[in-house]
N, C-alpha and C positions, 0 to 999 in steps of 0.2 A: 505493500499498499505505500510506503513510502517514495515508491518510483516513481509512480501514478505522474506528479506536477510536470517531470523531467519529459514525459514517452509522449504527451499534450504538446500537437501541432496548433501554433495561432496560424498559418498563415492559409487564408480566405481562397478559393475558389471565384471568376467573374462568369458568368453566364457569358454566351458568345453576342454580339451586337446586332447580328444578321440571322434570319431563319431563311431556308427554304422552303416556300410554298409547293403546291402538287405541280406545278407548272416547271418543265426544264430548264433551265438559261433564266429562271426569274426568281429573283430576290430579293425579301422586303428586310425592310430596314431601315433606318435612319434617313433621307436624304441629306448629303454632306454638302458645301456648295466649294466647287473645286478652282479655285481663286488662280491657281497654276495655268486652267486652260487659258485664262486671257492672255499670259506672255508666250503661249506657241504659236508659231505662223498660223493655224488654219484658224484660232482664235485673234489675233491681229486681223487678219484679213475678214474674218467674219463683222469684224466691230465696222471694219472698213466698208463693207458694202451695206450695212445697217445703217453708216451716216451716208454715204454717198446716195445710198438708194432711195432715203430719204429728204435729201437733197434734188434732186431729180423727181421725186412725184409732187412734191413744195412747190421747184418754182412750176412745171407747167400745172398742177393745179392753181396757184397763182397768177396765173394769167388767161386772159379771154382769146383762145382760141379759134379760128372759122375751119381751118381742114379738120375734117374726122382722123386725120392718123394718129393726133394727138391721142386719143382715145383709148387706142392702141399700147401707147408707150406708157398710158398712165393706166391700163392693164396690167400690165409685163412689171412697171414699177414696184405698185402698190401690190400686186399677189405676192412679186418676190421678195418684201421689205419683210411683208408678215411670217412668211415662212423664215427667211432667212434669221427673224429676230425669233420667230417658237423654236427653231436648230440651235440659235445659240442660249438660250435657256434650259434647252433640254443636255447641253453638253456641259455648262456651266452649274446645271446642279446633279449634274455626277448620272443621268441617268439611264446612257449604255451601258456601265460596270454592274447596273440594275438591272437590266432587260438584255440579256444576251444572249437570247434566243434569237434579234432584229441581228441580219447581216450591217452594222452600221457603217461599214468601209463601202459596202458596196452601195446601200442606200444617197449615203453620201456622194459619192461619187456618179451615177444617175442626175441628181440633184443639180449636180455641180456642173454638169453637161449638157445636162438643160437650159438651165440659169443663163448659161452662157449663150445658148444657139436663141434664146430668148431677149436674151440684151442686144445682143447685137441685129435684130430684128429691129428692137426700140431702139439703137442708136442709129441707124441706118434712115427709119421712117425717120425719127425727132431731130436727125440733120437735112435731110433733103425735105421735111417740109418750113422748116426756120425760115419765116421769109427774107426776101433779099431788098427791100426797098425799105428797110428798116422802120416797120410797122411800129404801132403803141409798143408789144410786149418783146421786141426785136431780142433786149438782153434776157431777157428771162426762158426764152425759147433757146436762145443759141447758148449759156449759160448752161441750160438742164440738158443740153445735145452733149456739152464739156464733159456733166460728171456721166452722162451716162454711158460716155466714150470710156470715162475711169472706174465706172461700177463693173462693166463689159471685159475690162482688166481682170480687176481684182477676182471678179469670179472664174476668168481664165487660168489664172493662177490657183483657185482654190481647186478647182479642176486635176489640174498639176499634181497639188499635196492631195487630193484623193486619190487622187490614179496611182500614188508613190505608196500608198497606204495600204490601198487595196491589192494592188504587187503585192504584199509583204505578205497581209492577211492568205493571201493565197498560195504563196509559198510555205508556209508557216504550214496552214493546211495539208497540201501536201504532204510535208513533215513530218507529219505527225499521223496522218493516214497511213505513210509508208512504214513508221516505226510503228504504228497500232497505237500509239499515244493518244486517245480521243478525247476529246473535254470533256469533263462532266456536265 
């Protein structure tokens, strides 16, 4: 009985913070902000796309335009701005780490390529529709064309980095499959 206090362990164990649900590749746990995502190249590019995309649609929306082509520019810029903002929040909150059954590199590659193509058409439409006779809103429409070009370049760069992430994911998946080590 005298040995009892010496044999008692005062160490405590903690419960894991994440628990797996019934879906494979989906974990439930606290959502943590990934502040380091803002310092990555894809994070910086998403911030640039959000800011410049906002400038494009604000400049178009703030002008009175007679050409219906600017409706296409508004549709592309607003739609891609909303989707990019949502994707930024998803990545900033670390959702891809929680929902692993979604092929995030593939999804981002497809989105960025489609966004690049749409912004190419929006930029060309915007630049071709700017009135040449120094109309009332010439400056707004010309600035919108300039910023649309910059957003198009940012989405093109995002497509490149998404492709490199996609290629990296594909080689790891093939290596894992060849060695028999599949993700849990």
